[in-house]
ROFI-198720 format. One record per residue (C-alpha): residue in three letters; chain; x, y, z. Coordinates in steps of 0.25 Angstrom, whole numbers, m for minus. Layout:
BEGIN
KEVEX   r c    px    py    pz
KEVEX ALA A     X     Y     Z
...
END
This chain:
BEGIN
KEVEX   r c    px    py    pz
KEVEX UNK A   137  m303   m47
KEVEX UNK A   131  m303   m61
KEVEX UNK A   117  m303   m56
KEVEX UNK A   119  m291   m47
KEVEX UNK A   125  m283   m58
KEVEX UNK A   112  m286   m67
KEVEX UNK A   103  m281   m56
KEVEX UNK A   110  m268   m53
KEVEX UNK A   103  m261   m65
KEVEX UNK A    89  m266   m60
KEVEX UNK A    93  m262   m45
KEVEX UNK A    97  m248   m50
KEVEX UNK A    84  m246   m58
KEVEX UNK A    76  m250   m46
KEVEX UNK A    84  m240   m38
KEVEX UNK A    81  m229   m48
KEVEX UNK A    66  m232   m49
KEVEX UNK A    65  m232   m34
KEVEX UNK A    58  m240   m23
KEVEX UNK A    44  m233   m27
KEVEX UNK A    44  m241   m40
KEVEX UNK A    47  m254   m33
KEVEX UNK A    36  m251   m23
KEVEX UNK A    26  m249   m34
KEVEX UNK A    25  m234   m33
KEVEX UNK A    25  m225   m45
KEVEX UNK A    38  m218   m47
KEVEX UNK A    38  m203   m48
KEVEX UNK A    38  m197   m61
KEVEX UNK A    48  m187   m67
KEVEX UNK A    40  m175   m60
KEVEX UNK A    37  m168   m74
KEVEX UNK A    25  m159   m76
KEVEX UNK A    13  m158   m67
KEVEX UNK A     1  m166   m64
KEVEX UNK A   m11  m163   m73
KEVEX UNK A   m22  m157   m64
KEVEX UNK A   m37  m158   m66
KEVEX UNK A   m37  m144   m73
KEVEX UNK A   m26  m148   m83
KEVEX UNK A   m32  m161   m86
KEVEX UNK A   m46  m154   m89
KEVEX UNK A   m39  m144   m98
KEVEX UNK A   m33  m155  m106
KEVEX UNK A   m45  m164  m106
KEVEX UNK A   m51  m158  m119
KEVEX UNK A   m55  m171  m127
KEVEX UNK A   m65  m169  m137
KEVEX UNK A   m74  m180  m142
KEVEX UNK A   m80  m183  m156
KEVEX UNK A   m93  m179  m151
KEVEX UNK A   m88  m166  m146
KEVEX UNK A   m87  m169  m131
KEVEX UNK A   m76  m160  m126
KEVEX UNK A   m78  m149  m136
KEVEX UNK A   m76  m135  m130
KEVEX UNK A   m85  m123  m132
KEVEX UNK A   m81  m114  m144
KEVEX UNK A   m84  m112  m158
KEVEX UNK A   m78  m109  m172
KEVEX UNK A   m81  m109  m187
KEVEX UNK A   m72  m112  m199
KEVEX UNK A   m72   m98  m202
KEVEX UNK A   m66   m95  m188
KEVEX UNK A   m56  m106  m190
KEVEX UNK A   m50  m102  m203
KEVEX UNK A   m42   m90  m197
KEVEX UNK A   m38  m100  m185
KEVEX UNK A   m33  m110  m196
KEVEX UNK A   m25   m99  m203
KEVEX UNK A   m18   m95  m189
KEVEX UNK A   m16  m109  m183
KEVEX UNK A   m17  m120  m194
KEVEX UNK A   m13  m116  m208
KEVEX UNK A     2  m116  m206
KEVEX UNK A     1  m131  m204
KEVEX UNK A   m11  m136  m211
KEVEX UNK A   m11  m126  m223
KEVEX UNK A   m22  m118  m230
KEVEX UNK A   m35  m125  m229
KEVEX UNK A   m30  m136  m220
KEVEX UNK A   m23  m142  m232
KEVEX UNK A   m11  m146  m225
KEVEX UNK A     3  m141  m224
KEVEX UNK A    13  m145  m213
KEVEX UNK A     1  m149  m205
KEVEX UNK A   m10  m159  m209
KEVEX UNK A   m20  m157  m220
KEVEX UNK A   m33  m153  m213
KEVEX UNK A   m43  m151  m224
KEVEX UNK A   m44  m152  m239
KEVEX UNK A   m44  m167  m241
KEVEX UNK A   m48  m172  m255
KEVEX UNK A   m50  m187  m251
KEVEX UNK A   m54  m194  m238
KEVEX UNK A   m46  m204  m230
KEVEX UNK A   m51  m215  m239
KEVEX UNK A   m48  m208  m252
KEVEX UNK A   m37  m211  m261
KEVEX UNK A   m28  m200  m256
KEVEX UNK A   m33  m198  m242
KEVEX UNK A   m31  m185  m235
KEVEX UNK A   m32  m184  m220
KEVEX UNK A   m38  m171  m216
KEVEX UNK A   m48  m166  m205
KEVEX UNK A   m60  m169  m215
KEVEX UNK A   m55  m183  m219
KEVEX UNK A   m50  m188  m206
KEVEX UNK A   m55  m182  m193
KEVEX UNK A   m67  m190  m188
KEVEX UNK A   m72  m179  m178
KEVEX UNK A   m72  m164  m179
KEVEX UNK A   m71  m163  m164
KEVEX UNK A   m57  m170  m165
KEVEX UNK A   m52  m159  m174
KEVEX UNK A   m57  m149  m164
KEVEX UNK A   m49  m157  m153
KEVEX UNK A   m37  m158  m161
KEVEX UNK A   m36  m143  m164
KEVEX UNK A   m39  m139  m150
KEVEX UNK A   m28  m148  m144
KEVEX UNK A   m17  m148  m155
KEVEX UNK A   m18  m135  m163
KEVEX UNK A   m11  m126  m166
KEVEX UNK A     1  m134  m164
KEVEX UNK A    10  m123  m158
KEVEX UNK A    m1  m121  m147
KEVEX UNK A   m11  m132  m146
KEVEX UNK A   m23  m130  m138
KEVEX UNK A   m22  m114  m140
KEVEX UNK A   m34  m113  m149
KEVEX UNK A   m48  m109  m142
KEVEX UNK A   m60  m118  m144
KEVEX UNK A   m66  m108  m154
KEVEX UNK A   m53  m108  m162
KEVEX UNK A   m53  m123  m162
KEVEX UNK A   m67  m124  m166
KEVEX UNK A   m65  m114  m177
KEVEX UNK A   m52  m122  m182
KEVEX UNK A   m60  m135  m182
KEVEX UNK A   m71  m129  m190
KEVEX UNK A   m62  m123  m200
KEVEX UNK A   m55  m137  m202
KEVEX UNK A   m68  m144  m203
KEVEX UNK A   m72  m133  m213
KEVEX UNK A   m60  m135  m221
KEVEX UNK A   m63  m150  m222
KEVEX UNK A   m78  m146  m227
KEVEX UNK A   m84  m152  m214
KEVEX UNK A   m90  m139  m209
KEVEX UNK A   m93  m126  m214
KEVEX UNK A   m85  m113  m212
KEVEX UNK A   m96  m107  m203
KEVEX UNK A  m100  m119  m196
KEVEX UNK A   m97  m117  m181
KEVEX UNK A   m89  m128  m174
KEVEX UNK A   m92  m129  m159
KEVEX UNK A   m93  m140  m148
KEVEX UNK A  m107  m143  m154
KEVEX UNK A  m105  m143  m169
KEVEX UNK A   m91  m149  m170
KEVEX UNK A   m95  m163  m165
KEVEX UNK A  m106  m163  m176
KEVEX UNK A   m96  m161  m187
KEVEX UNK A   m96  m174  m195
KEVEX UNK A   m82  m177  m200
KEVEX UNK A   m80  m184  m214
KEVEX UNK A   m72  m195  m208
KEVEX UNK A   m80  m197  m195
KEVEX UNK A   m83  m211  m199
KEVEX UNK A   m69  m214  m204
KEVEX UNK A   m65  m218  m190
KEVEX UNK A   m68  m229  m180
KEVEX UNK A   m74  m220  m169
KEVEX UNK A   m69  m226  m156
KEVEX UNK A   m74  m214  m149
KEVEX UNK A   m89  m216  m153
KEVEX UNK A   m88  m231  m150
KEVEX UNK A   m83  m229  m136
KEVEX UNK A   m93  m218  m134
KEVEX UNK A  m104  m227  m139
KEVEX UNK A   m99  m239  m130
KEVEX UNK A  m100  m230  m118
KEVEX UNK A  m114  m227  m120
KEVEX UNK A  m118  m242  m120
END
């Protein structure tokens, strides 16, 4: 009798799961959402590689980006990107290897294309993905300019952005470049 009582929970669980699980079939899901179609996947497949593969058409300068920064970024990142409720983006006095390291775009980020990708996907926080490609290029140029990496009139676009040499590019183990080189062999 004792054995039968111990097996009742297991029997109940198998009954709740159903015979499809016993037969090796996948159980049905909770029927939430909808299947992602090819168009939806294409719209979301916006990866940008360090070499610029995947960058969209568009252009912008730091001068264009200054007004956009005041509209979309200053409330969190402060005047000149010096930080507020959001991270400090510029103005570091020391590198990451200095006595008092400061993690900013200029001292940390290895690729300018990653900055573009992050802004396009995540900013502004109240409506991510709402900026046009021209606006993202302009904000990218502005932030690079605040860090002394590009000039205020230098245009950023799909051709120029991958050419930007970030100060900390060699401060990382570049797994992406290693993988790319290995596939060429």
